[in-house]
C-alpha positions as CSV (number, residue, x, y, z in Angstrom):
1,M,85.4,194.6,152.1
2,A,84.0,191.2,152.7
3,A,80.9,192.2,150.6
4,K,83.0,193.2,147.9
5,N,85.2,190.2,147.8
6,Q,81.9,187.6,148.1
7,N,80.5,189.4,145.0
8,H,84.1,189.3,142.8
9,Q,83.7,185.5,143.8
10,Q,79.9,184.9,142.4
11,Q,81.1,186.5,139.1
12,S,84.2,184.2,138.4
13,D,81.5,181.3,139.3
14,K,79.2,182.7,136.5
15,T,81.6,182.7,134.1
16,R,83.1,179.3,134.9
17,K,79.5,178.2,134.6
18,R,78.7,179.8,131.0
19,K,77.7,177.6,128.3
20,Q,80.5,177.3,125.3
21,V,78.9,177.6,122.0
22,P,79.9,174.1,119.9
23,G,82.2,175.5,117.2
24,A,83.1,178.7,119.2
25,K,86.8,179.1,119.5
26,T,87.9,178.8,123.3
27,E,90.1,181.5,124.2
28,A,93.3,181.0,126.3
29,P,92.5,182.3,129.7
30,D,94.4,185.7,131.2
31,R,97.2,184.8,132.9
32,S,98.0,188.5,133.3
33,A,96.8,188.5,136.5
34,T,99.3,185.9,137.8
35,S,102.9,186.9,139.0
36,K,104.5,184.0,137.3
37,K,105.5,184.7,133.7
38,P,105.2,181.6,130.9
39,K,108.6,180.0,130.5
40,V,109.8,179.9,126.9
41,L,111.1,176.2,126.1
42,A,114.8,176.8,124.2
43,A,115.1,175.2,120.8
44,P,117.4,172.1,120.9
45,K,121.1,172.7,120.0
46,P,122.1,170.9,116.4
47,S,124.7,168.3,117.2
48,Y,126.4,169.3,114.4
49,H,129.8,170.0,114.3
50,P,131.4,170.9,111.0
51,A,134.8,170.1,109.9
52,K,137.9,172.5,110.0
53,G,137.6,174.3,107.0
54,S,133.9,172.9,105.7
55,T,132.4,175.5,103.8
56,K,128.8,173.5,103.2
57,P,126.2,175.6,104.3
58,F,124.4,174.3,107.8
59,K,120.8,172.6,107.5
60,S,118.8,172.4,110.3
61,P,117.4,168.8,110.7
62,K,114.0,168.6,110.5
63,M,111.8,168.8,113.7
64,K,110.6,165.6,114.9
65,F,107.3,166.2,115.8
66,D,106.9,168.5,112.0
67,K,103.3,169.4,112.1
68,S,103.2,169.3,108.1
69,E,104.3,165.9,108.0
70,T,102.2,164.1,110.7
71,D,99.1,166.0,109.0
72,K,99.7,164.3,105.7
73,E,100.6,160.7,107.5
74,K,97.2,160.7,109.8
75,K,95.5,162.9,107.4
76,P,92.3,160.1,106.8
77,M,91.2,159.4,103.3
78,S,87.8,160.6,102.3
79,K,85.2,158.2,100.9
80,R,85.6,158.8,97.3
81,E,89.4,158.4,97.9
82,R,88.6,154.9,99.5
83,R,86.0,154.4,96.4
84,I,88.5,154.8,93.6
85,N,91.3,153.2,95.4
86,A,89.1,150.2,96.0
87,K,87.9,150.4,92.4
88,E,91.5,150.2,91.4
89,L,93.0,147.4,93.5
90,A,89.5,145.7,92.5
91,E,90.6,146.3,88.6
92,A,93.8,145.5,89.0
93,R,93.2,141.9,90.6
94,K,90.5,141.1,87.6
95,K,93.5,142.0,85.3
96,K,96.0,139.5,86.9
97,R,92.9,137.0,87.2
98,K,91.9,137.7,83.3
99,R,95.6,136.7,82.4
100,Y,96.0,133.8,85.1
101,Y,92.7,131.9,83.6
102,T,94.1,133.0,80.1
103,L,97.2,131.2,80.7
104,E,95.6,128.4,82.5
105,H,93.3,127.8,79.4
106,E,95.8,127.8,77.2
107,L,97.8,125.3,79.6
108,A,94.8,123.0,79.7
109,S,94.5,123.0,76.0
110,L,98.0,121.5,75.6
111,W,97.9,119.3,78.1
112,E,94.7,117.7,76.1
113,K,97.2,117.3,73.4
114,M,100.6,115.6,75.2
115,R,98.9,113.5,77.2
116,C,97.0,111.5,74.4
117,R,98.6,108.2,74.3
118,N,98.5,107.8,70.4
119,I,100.7,111.3,69.8
120,A,104.2,110.8,68.4
121,K,107.2,111.5,70.5
122,E,108.3,114.5,68.9
123,D,104.8,115.9,69.0
124,R,104.5,115.9,72.7
125,S,108.0,116.9,73.3
126,K,107.1,120.2,71.5
127,F,103.9,120.9,73.3
128,V,106.0,120.3,76.9
129,T,108.3,122.6,75.8
130,E,105.9,125.1,74.6
131,A,104.0,124.4,77.9
132,L,107.0,125.0,80.0
133,Q,108.0,128.6,78.2
134,K,104.8,129.9,79.0
135,M,105.2,128.8,82.8
136,K,108.8,129.9,83.0
137,G,109.2,132.3,86.0
138,K,105.6,131.4,87.3
139,I,105.8,128.2,88.4
140,P,105.7,128.8,92.1
141,E,102.6,131.1,91.7
142,I,100.8,128.7,89.6
143,V,101.6,125.2,90.9
144,G,98.9,125.5,93.4
145,S,96.2,125.5,91.1
146,H,94.9,121.9,90.4
147,I,94.7,122.3,86.4
148,S,98.3,124.0,86.5
149,S,99.7,121.0,88.9
150,R,98.4,118.7,86.8
151,V,100.0,119.6,83.8
152,L,103.3,120.5,85.4
153,Q,103.5,116.7,86.5
154,T,103.0,115.6,83.0
155,C,105.5,118.1,81.6
156,V,107.8,116.4,84.1
157,K,107.1,112.9,83.4
158,Y,107.6,113.9,79.4
159,C,110.3,116.5,79.2
160,S,114.1,116.2,78.6
161,Q,116.6,116.0,81.7
162,A,117.3,119.6,81.0
163,E,113.9,121.1,81.2
164,R,113.5,118.8,84.5
165,D,116.3,120.4,85.9
166,A,115.2,123.7,85.4
167,V,111.9,123.1,86.8
168,F,113.7,121.7,89.8
169,E,115.9,124.9,90.2
170,E,113.2,127.5,90.2
171,L,110.9,125.3,92.6
172,Q,113.6,124.7,95.0
173,P,113.4,128.0,97.0
174,H,109.6,127.4,97.7
175,F,109.5,123.6,98.2
176,L,108.9,123.9,101.9
177,T,105.7,126.0,101.1
178,L,104.4,123.6,98.2
179,A,104.8,120.7,100.4
180,C,101.8,121.9,102.2
181,N,99.7,122.4,99.7
182,T,96.9,120.3,98.3
183,Y,97.8,120.4,95.0
184,A,101.1,121.0,94.7
185,V,102.2,118.5,96.9
186,H,101.9,115.8,93.8
187,L,104.0,118.0,91.7
188,V,107.0,117.6,94.8
189,K,106.3,113.9,94.9
190,K,106.9,113.6,91.0
191,M,110.0,116.0,91.1
192,L,111.2,113.7,93.9
193,D,110.4,110.7,92.0
194,N,112.7,111.9,88.7
195,A,115.3,113.8,91.2
196,S,119.1,112.6,91.1
197,K,120.8,111.6,94.1
198,K,122.1,115.4,94.2
199,Q,119.0,117.0,93.9
200,L,117.3,114.3,96.4
201,A,120.3,115.0,99.0
202,G,119.4,119.0,98.8
203,F,115.9,118.5,98.9
204,I,116.6,116.6,102.4
205,S,119.1,118.8,103.8
206,S,116.2,121.8,103.3
207,L,114.1,119.5,105.2
208,H,116.5,119.9,108.5
209,G,114.5,121.7,111.1
210,H,111.1,121.3,109.8
211,V,110.7,117.8,110.0
212,A,108.5,117.8,113.1
213,S,106.4,120.2,111.8
214,L,105.9,118.7,108.4
215,L,105.2,115.4,110.5
216,R,102.2,117.3,112.3
217,H,100.7,118.5,108.6
218,M,98.0,116.3,106.8
219,V,99.4,117.3,103.5
220,G,103.2,117.8,104.5
221,S,103.4,114.6,106.4
222,V,102.7,112.8,102.1
223,V,105.9,114.8,100.9
224,L,107.7,113.9,103.9
225,Q,107.1,110.2,103.5
226,H,107.5,110.1,99.9
227,A,110.8,111.6,100.6
228,Y,112.1,109.1,103.2
229,D,110.9,106.5,101.1
230,S,113.0,107.7,98.3
231,A,116.1,108.3,100.7
232,N,119.3,106.0,101.6
233,A,120.3,104.5,104.5
234,T,121.9,107.8,106.0
235,Q,119.6,110.0,104.7
236,K,116.7,108.3,106.4
237,Q,119.1,108.5,109.5
238,E,119.3,112.4,109.1
239,L,115.7,112.6,108.9
240,L,115.0,110.3,112.2
241,L,117.6,111.6,114.3
242,E,115.9,115.0,114.3
243,L,112.9,114.0,116.1
244,Y,114.7,112.4,119.2
245,S,116.2,115.6,120.5
246,T,116.5,119.4,120.1
247,E,120.4,119.1,119.6
248,L,120.1,117.1,117.1
249,Q,117.8,119.5,115.4
250,L,119.9,122.5,116.1
251,F,123.3,120.8,115.6
252,K,123.1,119.3,112.0
253,D,126.8,117.9,112.3
254,L,125.5,115.6,115.2
255,V,123.2,114.0,112.8
256,S,125.6,112.1,110.6
257,M,126.6,108.9,113.0
258,K,126.7,105.4,112.1
259,E,124.7,104.3,114.8
260,S,120.9,103.5,113.9
261,R,119.4,102.4,116.9
262,L,118.5,105.3,119.7
263,V,119.5,103.6,122.6
264,D,122.9,103.8,121.0
265,V,122.7,107.2,119.9
266,I,121.9,108.5,123.7
267,P,125.4,107.0,125.1
268,K,127.1,108.2,122.2
269,L,126.2,111.8,121.7
270,G,126.1,112.0,126.1
271,L,122.6,112.7,125.8
272,Q,120.0,113.0,128.8
273,K,117.5,109.7,128.3
274,G,114.6,112.3,130.0
275,S,115.3,115.0,128.0
276,V,115.0,112.7,124.8
277,L,111.8,111.2,126.3
278,R,110.3,114.5,126.8
279,H,111.4,115.8,123.5
280,M,109.9,112.8,121.5
281,T,106.3,113.2,123.5
282,K,105.9,116.2,122.3
283,V,106.6,114.9,118.6
284,I,104.2,112.1,118.7
285,Q,101.4,113.4,120.7
286,P,100.3,116.0,118.4
287,I,100.5,113.4,115.6
288,L,98.5,110.7,117.7
289,E,96.0,113.5,118.1
290,K,95.4,114.3,114.9
291,G,95.3,110.5,113.3
292,I,98.6,110.8,110.9
293,V,99.7,107.3,111.5
294,D,100.0,105.9,108.1
295,H,103.5,106.5,107.3
296,S,106.3,104.3,108.4
297,I,108.8,106.8,109.5
298,I,106.1,107.8,112.1
299,H,106.0,103.9,113.2
300,R,109.7,103.6,113.1
301,V,109.7,106.7,115.8
302,L,107.2,105.1,117.7
303,I,109.4,101.9,117.8
304,E,112.2,104.1,118.9
305,Y,110.0,105.4,121.5
306,F,108.7,102.4,122.9
307,S,112.8,101.3,123.8
308,I,113.4,104.2,125.8
309,A,109.8,104.8,127.4
310,D,109.1,104.3,131.1
311,Q,106.1,102.6,132.0
312,S,103.7,105.4,132.2
313,S,104.4,106.9,128.6
314,A,104.6,103.3,127.3
315,T,101.1,103.1,128.8
316,D,99.7,106.4,127.4
317,V,100.6,105.4,123.9
318,I,99.4,102.3,123.9
319,Q,95.8,103.6,124.9
320,Q,95.8,106.1,122.4
321,L,96.7,104.0,119.3
322,T,94.4,101.2,120.6
323,G,91.0,101.0,117.9
324,P,90.5,101.8,114.6
325,L,94.0,104.0,114.6
326,L,96.1,101.1,114.9
327,V,94.3,99.3,111.8
328,R,95.9,101.9,109.5
329,M,99.4,101.0,110.8
330,I,99.8,97.5,110.4
331,H,100.6,97.8,106.6
332,T,103.8,98.4,107.4
333,K,106.7,96.2,108.9
334,D,107.2,98.5,112.2
335,G,103.5,99.3,111.9
336,S,102.9,95.4,112.4
337,R,105.5,95.5,115.5
338,I,103.5,98.4,117.2
339,A,100.2,96.5,116.8
340,M,101.5,93.4,118.3
341,L,103.4,95.1,121.1
342,C,99.9,97.0,121.7
343,V,98.3,93.5,121.8
344,K,101.1,91.8,124.1
345,H,101.3,94.6,126.8
346,G,97.5,95.8,126.8
347,S,95.1,94.8,128.9
348,A,92.0,92.9,128.1
349,K,90.1,96.1,127.9
350,E,92.5,97.2,125.1
351,R,92.9,94.5,123.5
352,K,89.1,93.9,122.6
353,K,89.3,97.8,121.3
354,I,91.8,96.4,118.9
355,I,90.0,93.4,117.7
356,K,86.6,95.8,117.4
357,G,88.8,98.2,115.4
358,M,89.5,95.2,113.1
359,K,85.7,94.8,112.3
360,D,85.3,94.7,108.0
361,H,88.8,94.6,107.6
362,I,89.8,91.2,108.5
363,A,89.8,89.9,105.0
364,K,92.2,92.5,103.7
365,I,94.2,92.4,107.0
366,A,94.8,88.4,106.4
367,H,96.1,89.0,103.0
368,D,98.9,91.5,103.9
369,Q,102.4,90.5,104.5
370,Y,102.6,92.6,107.8
371,G,99.1,92.5,108.8
372,S,98.6,88.7,108.9
373,M,101.3,88.8,111.7
374,V,99.1,90.9,113.8
375,L,96.3,88.3,113.6
376,V,99.2,85.7,114.3
377,C,100.0,87.4,117.4
378,I,96.5,87.6,118.6
379,F,95.7,84.1,118.3
380,S,98.8,83.4,120.3
381,V,98.2,86.0,123.1
382,V,94.3,86.8,123.3
383,D,92.5,84.5,125.8
384,D,89.1,85.9,124.9
385,T,88.5,83.3,122.4
386,K,85.0,83.8,122.3
387,Q,85.6,87.4,120.6
388,I,88.1,86.1,118.4
389,T,86.1,83.5,117.2
390,K,82.9,86.0,116.5
391,A,85.2,88.7,115.2
392,I,87.8,86.9,113.1
393,I,87.2,83.3,112.7
394,R,83.7,83.8,111.3
395,E,85.7,86.3,109.0
396,L,88.1,83.7,108.0
397,Q,85.5,80.8,107.4
398,K,84.0,82.9,104.5
399,I,87.1,83.2,102.7
400,L,88.8,79.8,103.8
401,K,90.1,78.4,100.4
402,E,91.3,81.6,99.5
403,L,93.5,81.6,102.3
404,V,94.6,78.0,102.1
405,L,95.6,78.8,98.6
406,D,97.2,82.2,99.4
407,K,100.7,82.6,100.0
408,I,100.2,85.1,103.4
409,G,96.8,83.9,104.0
410,R,97.8,80.3,105.1
411,R,100.0,81.6,107.8
412,L,97.1,82.4,110.0
413,L,95.7,78.6,109.5
414,L,99.0,77.2,110.1
415,Q,99.7,79.0,113.1
416,L,96.8,77.1,114.2
417,L,97.6,74.0,113.4
418,H,101.5,74.2,114.1
419,P,102.0,77.3,116.4
420,N,105.4,79.5,115.5
421,C,107.0,76.7,113.3
422,S,110.3,78.1,111.5
423,R,109.2,76.1,108.3
424,Y,106.2,78.4,107.8
425,L,107.4,81.5,109.5
426,S,110.6,83.4,108.7
427,P,113.0,84.6,111.4
428,D,112.3,88.0,111.0
429,D,108.4,87.3,111.5
430,L,109.6,85.0,114.7
431,S,111.3,87.9,115.9
432,S,108.3,90.3,115.5
433,L,106.4,87.8,117.7
434,N,109.2,88.0,120.2
435,L,109.6,91.7,120.6
436,S,108.7,93.5,123.7
437,I,108.6,96.8,126.0
438,P,111.5,97.1,128.2
439,S,109.6,98.9,130.7
440,L,106.7,96.8,130.7
441,S,108.1,93.9,130.3
442,A,110.0,94.2,133.4
443,K,107.3,94.0,135.8
444,G,107.0,90.0,135.2
445,E,110.7,89.6,134.8
446,S,112.1,91.0,137.9
447,E,113.9,87.6,138.7
448,A,115.5,87.3,134.8
449,S,119.2,87.6,134.8
450,S,120.7,90.8,133.8
451,E,121.5,88.8,130.1
452,V,118.1,88.4,129.1
453,K,117.4,91.8,130.3
454,S,120.1,93.8,128.4
455,S,119.0,91.4,125.2
456,K,115.3,92.8,125.6
457,V,116.8,96.1,124.7
458,D,118.3,95.3,121.1
459,E,115.0,93.8,120.0
460,F,114.0,97.1,118.8
461,S,116.3,97.3,116.4
462,G,113.9,96.2,113.3
463,E,115.9,95.7,110.1
464,E,114.1,98.2,107.4
465,A,113.8,96.8,104.0
466,K,116.3,99.7,102.3
467,D,117.9,100.0,105.6
468,D,121.3,98.6,106.7
469,T,120.4,98.1,110.2
470,K,120.1,94.6,112.1
471,V,117.7,92.8,114.4
472,T,118.7,91.7,117.4
473,V,116.5,89.1,119.2
474,A,116.6,87.7,122.7
475,E,118.3,84.6,122.6
476,G,117.2,81.3,123.9
477,N,114.7,79.8,121.9
478,T,115.6,81.1,118.1
479,N,117.9,78.0,117.1
480,T,115.1,75.5,116.4
481,S,114.8,72.5,114.1
482,S,112.1,72.4,111.3
483,S,109.8,70.0,113.4
484,D,110.0,71.8,116.4
485,N,107.3,74.0,118.3
486,I,108.8,77.3,118.8
487,Q,107.3,79.0,122.1
488,L,108.5,82.7,121.5
489,V,104.9,84.8,122.4
490,E,104.3,85.9,126.0
491,G,101.4,86.7,127.3
492,G,98.1,85.5,128.0
493,K,97.4,83.5,131.1
494,K,95.1,80.5,129.1
495,D,97.0,77.4,128.3
496,P,98.2,77.5,125.1
497,F,97.0,73.9,124.2
498,L,93.5,75.0,125.4
499,R,93.5,78.1,123.5
500,R,94.3,76.8,120.1
501,Q,91.8,73.8,120.3
502,E,88.7,76.5,120.9
503,L,90.2,78.6,118.4
504,L,90.6,75.7,115.8
505,V,88.6,72.7,117.1
506,N,85.5,74.3,119.0
507,S,84.8,77.2,116.6
508,G,84.3,75.0,113.7
509,L,87.0,76.3,112.0
510,A,89.1,72.8,111.5
511,E,85.9,70.9,110.3
512,G,85.6,73.5,107.8
513,L,89.1,73.2,106.8
514,I,88.8,69.5,106.5
515,D,85.8,69.5,104.1
516,I,87.9,71.8,101.9
517,C,90.8,69.6,101.8
518,I,88.6,66.7,100.8
519,E,86.9,68.4,98.2
520,S,89.7,70.3,96.6
521,A,92.6,67.5,97.4
522,G,94.2,67.3,93.8
523,E,94.4,71.2,93.7
524,L,95.7,71.6,97.5
525,L,98.5,68.8,96.6
526,R,99.7,70.4,93.8
527,S,99.8,73.9,95.1
528,N,103.1,75.4,96.2
529,F,101.0,76.5,99.0
530,G,98.1,74.3,99.7
531,K,100.1,71.6,99.9
532,E,101.3,72.6,103.5
533,V,98.2,73.4,104.7
534,I,96.7,69.7,103.7
535,Y,99.8,67.9,105.1
536,E,99.3,69.4,108.8
537,V,95.6,68.8,108.5
538,A,96.2,65.0,107.4
539,T,98.7,64.5,110.0
540,G,96.2,65.7,112.6
541,G,97.8,69.1,113.5
542,F,101.2,69.6,115.9
543,D,100.5,67.5,119.6
544,G,97.3,65.9,118.0
545,I,95.0,68.9,118.0
546,L,92.1,67.4,115.7
547,R,92.5,64.3,117.3
548,P,90.4,62.2,118.3
549,T,87.3,65.1,117.7
550,L,87.8,65.3,113.9
551,D,89.2,61.2,113.6
552,D,86.3,60.1,111.1
553,K,86.9,63.2,109.2
554,L,90.5,62.7,108.8
555,N,90.3,58.9,107.6
556,S,87.8,60.7,105.0
557,L,90.5,62.8,104.1
558,H,93.2,60.2,103.6
559,K,90.5,58.1,101.6
560,A,90.2,61.0,99.3
561,I,93.9,61.5,98.7
562,A,94.5,57.8,98.0
563,T,91.6,57.9,96.0
564,L,93.0,60.7,93.6
565,A,96.1,58.6,94.0
566,A,94.4,55.3,92.4
567,N,93.2,56.6,89.2
568,S,94.9,55.8,86.2
569,S,96.7,59.0,84.5
570,E,94.8,58.6,81.2
571,E,91.6,59.5,83.2
572,S,92.3,63.2,84.3
573,E,93.9,65.9,81.7
574,E,96.2,67.4,84.7
575,E,99.0,65.5,86.2
576,H,98.7,62.7,88.2
577,V,99.4,63.6,91.8
578,L,102.2,60.9,92.1
579,N,104.3,62.3,89.3
580,N,103.6,65.9,90.0
581,F,106.7,67.6,91.8
582,H,104.9,69.3,94.8
583,S,102.1,66.3,95.5
584,S,104.6,63.4,95.4
585,R,106.8,64.9,97.8
586,T,103.6,65.9,100.0
587,I,102.7,62.3,100.0
588,R,106.1,61.0,100.6
589,K,106.2,63.6,104.1
590,L,102.8,61.9,104.5
591,V,104.0,58.7,104.5
592,L,106.7,59.2,106.8
593,D,104.9,61.2,109.3
594,C,101.6,59.9,109.6
595,P,101.3,55.7,109.6
596,T,97.4,55.7,109.6
597,F,97.7,57.6,106.0
598,A,100.5,55.2,105.1
599,R,98.7,52.1,105.5
600,T,95.6,53.6,103.7
601,F,97.3,54.9,100.9
602,W,99.1,51.4,100.6
603,K,96.1,49.4,100.5
604,K,94.2,51.6,98.0
605,A,96.5,53.1,95.7
606,L,99.9,51.3,95.6
607,K,99.1,47.4,96.7
608,G,100.0,45.6,93.4
609,K,100.7,48.7,91.4
610,S,104.2,49.8,93.0
611,K,106.1,48.3,90.0
612,L,104.2,51.1,87.7
613,W,105.2,53.8,90.3
614,A,108.6,52.8,90.6
615,Q,110.5,55.5,88.7
616,G,110.2,59.1,88.7
617,H,108.7,61.4,91.4
618,S,106.9,58.9,92.5
619,S,109.6,56.5,93.1
620,K,110.2,58.6,96.3
621,V,106.7,57.8,97.2
622,I,107.6,54.2,96.9
623,C,110.6,54.3,98.8
624,A,108.7,56.3,101.9
625,F,107.1,52.8,102.9
626,L,110.7,51.5,103.3
627,E,112.2,54.3,105.5
628,S,109.1,54.9,107.7
629,S,109.8,54.7,111.3
630,D,107.0,52.5,111.8
631,S,107.7,48.8,111.8
632,K,104.0,48.0,110.7
633,V,104.3,50.3,107.2
634,R,107.5,49.0,106.6
635,E,106.2,45.0,107.0
636,L,103.1,45.9,104.9
637,A,105.1,47.0,101.8
638,K,108.0,45.1,102.4
639,E,107.1,41.9,101.0
640,E,106.1,43.5,97.1
641,L,109.2,46.2,97.2
642,Q,111.8,43.4,98.1
643,P,112.0,42.3,94.5
644,L,111.8,46.0,93.1
645,I,114.9,46.5,95.5
646,D,116.9,43.2,94.5
647,G,116.6,44.0,90.8
648,G,117.9,47.3,90.8
649,I,114.6,49.1,90.1
650,I,114.2,50.8,93.2
651,K,117.5,52.1,94.8
652,L,117.2,53.3,98.5
653,P,119.9,55.8,100.2
654,E,122.7,54.0,101.7
655,T,122.2,54.7,105.4
656,K,118.2,53.0,104.7
657,Q,120.0,50.5,102.6
658,S,122.2,49.0,105.7
659,A,119.9,49.7,108.3
660,N,117.4,47.5,106.3
661,E,120.0,44.9,105.6
662,S,121.0,44.9,109.6
């Protein structure tokens, strides 16, 4: 019995190990020997409940796993079918491309005709209308091409208002997509330039929720900046507030408010300062990492960020900005203020990077309205005068005469000759020099009063050129006369007078400046801007910065001006310096404020000739000798001028006349 069982087990093992022929059908194992019968699965009952009285026959629903349908869906395509399908797609693309190139060629030929300068207005309108008809309904598709985009720009420029509105309506749903296209961006900007107030408002409202993402895009940021420049104060505020907090981005109704400064918005809406700071950091960091810092909207956001930032956050941003990146920001008002804050609160190493980043750009910066104020701040704050002399002063010496006669460039020279003077710097410029970051300036102001600390926050309001916002400056030294030296700028451990002396006198800048004044004395005196530079140089600068080192040079300048006035008006074709409006007033100021010049001028130019110059603009110069505060100057001219006064030829002001009689 045991042997039979053993033989039966060996036979069953052999059948298991039997090799299967490939392709042969495997038979199901015989389960007849087993006692358990296979269970038959019952079909699912249909969930169909016919309504009472319904005569519609019941249709069984299709099974979920219908074999015929799954085979059709999963059945792979053969190579031949795939080849035929690819060929059909290629032919379709080829036809579409051919139609597109044909349309583009037609538009290009029309464009060549419509953009001619000598074409008649009626003919141009005809070509524009024809081009717009060909593009109708296809504008969003073809505007991404560099040719079609140019054609559309020309059409928008010369078409009628109705045609322009039709183009705007067709593009409106696609503006966000087109704003990030390299070629379409130019058309979007052109549409914004020609948009009505209603269309511009609609475009700005369509940007809601996308401002931060557009700012991070190299092309999209250009469109956003263009919209920001075209917007009014309220619309600008809508764009800015969206960057401050997530709540303002999600809920549009919160945006419409009068407060323009972030420090006022936070308590007004009950926002958490920490949450706002974190959100703004997430927005700003990618922008700085990509180097998208050319736009004024970003500069405004950074100014507001500094107003609430803690020490570590503000220091991190300053470190990221130092270097060539900062040079690209100083062409705007807020950008120059950011640069001044970086100079003021940056370390010595960071200041060195900022100055080094200005290499090869000094001349351009010196002539820029806002960039020149950054150089003014560097002259007032940075103690490393050797680096400033090497990197900045040497570059300025090459264009010194050009700077003297330039409205903006002269401010750099005047800052060294007479720092922070309200005659040469506007109140807005002086307030920019006095800005500071609250969290960083608090280190050295722990003993300051609470009033001063609260006023520091208000320094960041920064009046926009088109905004209705107001500037609030820290009070203390803002009320000054025209002759006072306003010490507003904080920072720097070196004595201000010593710093100025090293930059102006020791560098050789003052000597070159005096030489230019001697060579071009007449031109500078008659110039509306050069007259102020020659006045400050001739008086020796504020606090006598040029004396006694350059006394000989200054005496030569005094003689050059006197010699110019001593020459008769017939010898030169130009208007005489005593008859010219600007030069006569400048010489009068020099007589009143500089006794050394007054004595030289009287002896060389006016002695024995005062009767000839007793009328017209020159009479003011004659009267200045009697109005001088220096007794020696008055006595010098009194003997010759008294007969002219008695004869009624010269009329002194009543106050001066009563003083002389007494």
